[in-house]
C-alpha positions as CSV (number, residue, x, y, z in Angstrom):
1,M,-24.2,-16.4,-57.6
2,K,-22.6,-13.0,-58.3
3,I,-18.8,-12.8,-58.6
4,G,-17.0,-10.1,-56.7
5,F,-13.4,-8.7,-56.6
6,N,-11.7,-7.8,-53.4
7,E,-9.1,-5.1,-54.0
8,A,-6.5,-6.7,-51.8
9,T,-5.8,-9.0,-54.7
10,T,-4.1,-6.1,-56.6
11,M,-3.1,-4.1,-53.5
12,K,0.5,-3.2,-54.4
13,K,0.2,-1.8,-58.0
14,S,-3.4,-0.8,-58.6
15,S,-5.9,1.8,-57.6
16,L,-9.6,1.9,-57.2
17,E,-10.0,3.5,-60.7
18,K,-7.9,0.8,-62.4
19,D,-9.6,-2.0,-60.5
20,L,-13.0,-0.7,-61.5
21,K,-11.9,-0.4,-65.2
22,F,-10.6,-4.0,-65.5
23,C,-13.3,-5.5,-63.3
24,E,-15.9,-3.9,-65.6
25,K,-14.0,-5.3,-68.6
26,Y,-14.0,-8.9,-67.3
27,G,-17.5,-8.9,-66.2
28,Y,-17.3,-8.9,-62.4
29,D,-20.7,-8.1,-60.8
30,L,-19.4,-6.6,-57.6
31,I,-16.3,-4.9,-56.0
32,E,-15.2,-4.8,-52.3
33,I,-13.6,-1.4,-51.8
34,R,-10.5,-1.2,-49.6
35,T,-11.1,1.7,-47.2
36,M,-7.6,2.0,-45.6
37,D,-5.8,2.9,-48.9
38,K,-7.6,2.7,-52.2
39,L,-10.7,4.6,-51.2
40,K,-8.6,7.2,-49.4
41,D,-6.3,7.6,-52.4
42,Y,-9.3,7.9,-54.8
43,L,-10.8,10.7,-52.6
44,E,-7.7,12.7,-52.8
45,T,-8.6,13.6,-56.4
46,H,-12.3,12.7,-56.6
47,T,-15.4,13.1,-54.5
48,V,-17.8,10.6,-53.1
49,E,-20.4,11.9,-55.6
50,D,-17.9,11.0,-58.5
51,L,-17.9,7.4,-57.2
52,A,-21.6,7.3,-56.9
53,D,-22.0,8.6,-60.5
54,Y,-19.6,5.9,-61.7
55,F,-21.7,3.1,-60.2
56,K,-24.9,4.6,-61.6
57,T,-23.5,4.3,-65.1
58,H,-21.7,0.9,-65.0
59,K,-22.6,-2.7,-64.5
60,I,-20.3,-3.4,-61.6
61,K,-21.6,-2.4,-58.2
62,P,-20.1,-1.8,-54.8
63,Y,-20.8,-4.6,-52.4
64,A,-18.8,-4.1,-49.2
65,F,-16.2,-1.9,-47.6
66,N,-13.2,-3.8,-46.4
67,T,-12.3,-3.2,-43.5
68,L,-13.3,-1.9,-40.1
69,V,-10.2,-3.1,-38.3
70,F,-10.0,-4.5,-34.7
71,F,-13.5,-3.6,-33.5
72,N,-13.6,-5.5,-30.2
73,N,-11.7,-5.4,-26.8
74,R,-10.4,-1.8,-27.5
75,D,-9.7,0.9,-25.0
76,E,-11.9,4.0,-24.8
77,V,-9.9,5.9,-27.4
78,G,-9.7,3.0,-29.8
79,Y,-13.4,2.3,-29.5
80,K,-14.2,6.0,-30.2
81,E,-12.1,5.8,-33.4
82,I,-13.9,2.7,-34.5
83,K,-17.4,4.3,-34.1
84,E,-16.3,7.4,-35.9
85,E,-14.9,5.4,-38.8
86,F,-18.0,3.2,-38.9
87,K,-20.3,6.2,-39.1
88,Y,-18.2,7.7,-41.9
89,L,-18.3,4.5,-43.9
90,C,-22.1,4.4,-43.3
91,E,-22.4,7.9,-44.8
92,V,-20.3,7.1,-47.8
93,G,-22.0,3.7,-48.3
94,Q,-25.4,5.3,-48.3
95,K,-24.3,7.7,-51.0
96,I,-22.7,5.1,-53.4
97,G,-25.1,2.2,-52.7
98,C,-22.7,0.1,-50.7
99,N,-24.7,-1.5,-47.8
100,T,-22.1,-3.8,-46.1
101,I,-19.1,-3.1,-43.9
102,I,-16.7,-6.0,-43.1
103,A,-15.4,-5.8,-39.5
104,V,-12.4,-7.9,-38.3
105,P,-11.7,-8.8,-34.7
106,L,-8.7,-7.7,-32.6
107,V,-5.4,-9.5,-33.2
108,T,-3.2,-9.4,-30.2
109,T,-0.5,-11.4,-28.2
110,E,-2.4,-10.4,-25.0
111,K,-4.3,-13.2,-23.4
112,I,-8.0,-12.4,-23.3
113,T,-10.6,-14.9,-22.1
114,K,-13.2,-16.2,-24.5
115,T,-15.9,-14.8,-22.2
116,K,-14.4,-11.3,-22.4
117,I,-14.0,-11.5,-26.1
118,K,-17.6,-12.5,-26.6
119,E,-18.9,-9.9,-24.2
120,S,-17.0,-7.1,-26.0
121,C,-18.0,-8.3,-29.5
122,V,-21.7,-8.5,-28.5
123,K,-21.6,-5.1,-26.9
124,V,-19.8,-3.4,-29.8
125,L,-21.8,-5.1,-32.6
126,N,-25.1,-4.1,-31.0
127,E,-23.9,-0.5,-30.8
128,L,-22.7,-0.4,-34.3
129,A,-25.8,-2.2,-35.5
130,D,-27.9,0.7,-34.0
131,I,-25.8,3.2,-36.1
132,G,-25.9,1.0,-39.2
133,E,-29.7,0.7,-39.1
134,K,-30.1,4.4,-39.6
135,Y,-28.2,4.1,-42.9
136,G,-29.4,0.7,-44.1
137,I,-26.0,-0.8,-43.5
138,R,-25.0,-4.4,-42.5
139,I,-22.0,-5.5,-40.5
140,A,-20.2,-8.7,-41.7
141,V,-17.9,-10.1,-39.0
142,E,-14.9,-11.7,-40.5
143,F,-13.2,-14.3,-38.2
144,L,-9.5,-14.6,-38.9
145,G,-7.8,-17.9,-39.1
146,H,-4.8,-17.0,-37.0
147,P,-3.9,-18.1,-33.5
148,Q,-3.6,-14.5,-32.3
149,A,-7.0,-13.4,-33.6
150,T,-9.5,-13.0,-30.8
151,V,-12.2,-14.5,-33.1
152,N,-10.6,-17.2,-35.3
153,T,-13.2,-19.9,-36.2
154,F,-16.5,-20.0,-37.9
155,G,-18.2,-21.6,-34.9
156,Q,-16.9,-18.8,-32.5
157,A,-18.1,-16.1,-34.9
158,Y,-21.4,-17.7,-35.5
159,D,-22.1,-18.0,-31.8
160,I,-21.4,-14.3,-31.4
161,I,-23.7,-13.1,-34.2
162,K,-26.4,-15.5,-33.0
163,T,-26.1,-13.9,-29.5
164,V,-26.3,-10.4,-31.1
165,N,-29.3,-11.5,-33.0
166,R,-29.7,-8.4,-35.2
167,D,-30.9,-8.5,-38.8
168,N,-28.0,-6.3,-40.0
169,V,-25.2,-8.4,-38.3
170,G,-23.8,-11.4,-40.0
171,I,-20.6,-13.2,-41.0
172,T,-17.9,-12.9,-43.7
173,L,-16.8,-16.5,-44.5
174,D,-13.3,-16.3,-46.0
175,C,-12.3,-19.7,-47.2
176,F,-8.6,-19.2,-46.2
177,H,-9.6,-18.2,-42.7
178,F,-12.1,-21.1,-42.5
179,H,-9.3,-23.5,-43.3
180,G,-6.6,-21.6,-41.3
181,M,-7.7,-22.6,-37.8
182,G,-9.6,-25.8,-38.8
183,S,-13.1,-24.5,-38.7
184,N,-15.7,-27.3,-38.7
185,L,-17.7,-27.9,-41.8
186,E,-20.5,-29.3,-39.6
187,D,-20.8,-25.9,-38.0
188,L,-21.4,-24.4,-41.4
189,K,-23.9,-27.1,-42.2
190,H,-26.0,-26.1,-39.2
191,A,-25.8,-22.4,-39.9
192,D,-28.5,-20.1,-41.3
193,G,-27.4,-19.2,-44.8
194,S,-29.1,-15.8,-44.5
195,K,-26.6,-14.9,-41.8
196,I,-23.6,-15.2,-44.2
197,F,-23.3,-11.8,-45.8
198,V,-19.9,-12.1,-47.6
199,V,-17.9,-15.0,-49.0
200,H,-14.2,-14.6,-49.9
201,I,-12.8,-17.3,-52.2
202,N,-9.2,-18.3,-52.3
203,D,-7.0,-21.3,-51.7
204,T,-3.7,-22.0,-49.8
205,E,-0.6,-24.0,-49.7
206,D,-0.7,-27.2,-47.7
207,F,0.9,-25.9,-44.5
208,P,-0.2,-27.2,-41.1
209,I,-3.2,-25.6,-39.4
210,G,-2.3,-22.7,-37.2
211,I,0.8,-21.4,-39.0
212,L,-0.7,-20.2,-42.3
213,T,-0.3,-16.5,-43.2
214,D,-2.0,-14.4,-45.9
215,E,1.0,-14.7,-48.1
216,D,0.3,-18.4,-48.5
217,R,-2.9,-17.8,-50.4
218,L,-3.3,-19.2,-53.9
219,W,-5.8,-18.8,-56.7
220,P,-9.0,-20.8,-56.0
221,G,-8.7,-24.4,-57.0
222,E,-4.9,-24.5,-56.8
223,G,-4.4,-25.5,-53.1
224,A,-5.4,-27.5,-50.1
225,I,-8.7,-25.9,-49.0
226,D,-11.8,-28.1,-49.3
227,L,-13.6,-25.5,-51.6
228,D,-15.9,-28.2,-52.8
229,G,-17.0,-29.0,-49.3
230,I,-17.5,-25.3,-48.5
231,F,-19.5,-24.3,-51.6
232,S,-21.6,-27.5,-51.7
233,T,-22.5,-26.8,-48.1
234,L,-23.3,-23.1,-48.8
235,K,-25.7,-24.3,-51.5
236,E,-27.3,-26.8,-49.0
237,I,-28.0,-24.0,-46.4
238,G,-29.5,-21.7,-49.0
239,Y,-26.6,-19.2,-49.6
240,S,-26.3,-18.0,-53.2
241,E,-25.5,-14.3,-52.9
242,M,-21.8,-13.7,-53.9
243,A,-18.3,-14.9,-53.9
244,S,-15.4,-12.4,-54.0
245,V,-11.8,-13.4,-54.8
246,E,-9.3,-12.1,-52.2
247,L,-5.6,-12.8,-52.2
248,F,-2.5,-11.3,-50.7
249,R,0.2,-13.4,-52.5
250,P,3.4,-11.4,-53.2
251,E,4.1,-12.9,-56.6
252,Y,0.6,-12.2,-57.7
253,Y,1.3,-8.5,-56.9
254,E,4.0,-8.6,-59.6
255,L,1.4,-9.5,-62.3
256,E,0.0,-6.8,-64.5
257,I,-3.2,-5.5,-63.0
258,E,-5.4,-6.6,-65.9
259,E,-3.9,-10.1,-65.9
260,A,-4.5,-10.6,-62.2
261,I,-8.1,-9.5,-62.4
262,K,-8.7,-11.7,-65.5
263,I,-7.2,-14.8,-63.8
264,G,-9.1,-14.1,-60.6
265,K,-12.4,-14.2,-62.5
266,E,-11.6,-17.3,-64.4
267,K,-10.4,-19.2,-61.3
268,T,-13.4,-18.1,-59.2
269,V,-15.9,-19.1,-61.9
270,A,-14.3,-22.5,-62.3
271,V,-14.8,-23.3,-58.7
272,V,-18.1,-21.6,-57.9
273,G,-19.7,-22.6,-61.3
274,K,-19.7,-26.2,-60.2
275,Y,-22.4,-25.4,-57.7
276,F,-24.1,-22.2,-58.7
277,N,-25.3,-20.4,-61.8
278,I,-23.1,-17.4,-62.3
279,G,-24.4,-13.9,-62.6
């Protein structure tokens, strides 16, 4: 199992350059690059070729772009923007060796039926998969464990990607989101491990299901999530690719960047290492 770092964990103080520097120092295998800020900021003073050259000469490698936001149930203008952004990320990903794009569903207070949500997701994911195939890019759908997310459980997301039935469309399993709306461990036990493309590891305070927010996240092993159940099940179904630490906790943003990255590695290895060989 390779260990990854999601840049949300140091979102407030750091940069792509700093994250790469300290992730390399503390032996991370992979990085998930934030596209909405850290990649944009980096490209203000560097080129895509500069980033490609960095990865060619360092141990750490790019694993996924995070995130293509609100891909489903959009109006015509919104969907056009989604496709344009996806194609751009495919082009960058091909150049730097990053072959996965995480896509998150629409979050809205509007009431949309499950049928319409699924229809939109299947249609859009098929169209994006066609584009992605040309670049060797995978799409990892991340269900969000919030009541207002249109896709908010593992079971719902897995049903969608099974219906899409494309080799380059799978799931991002974020432990916080799995816990957040009470996703069923039995659904994970019956899943095909090869359809899980990304795993985000984290923990959370013991608040009731349905009211958790990203700020409630904790270091892995310090909260209420059944991480042992999740990772032992992942092993059972044949998943062993990667686990990437992803947190959004305000007080963690006050830590020195190096300290946060060091702690993230230690806490992740302590949990994942019980079930998988690391590296």
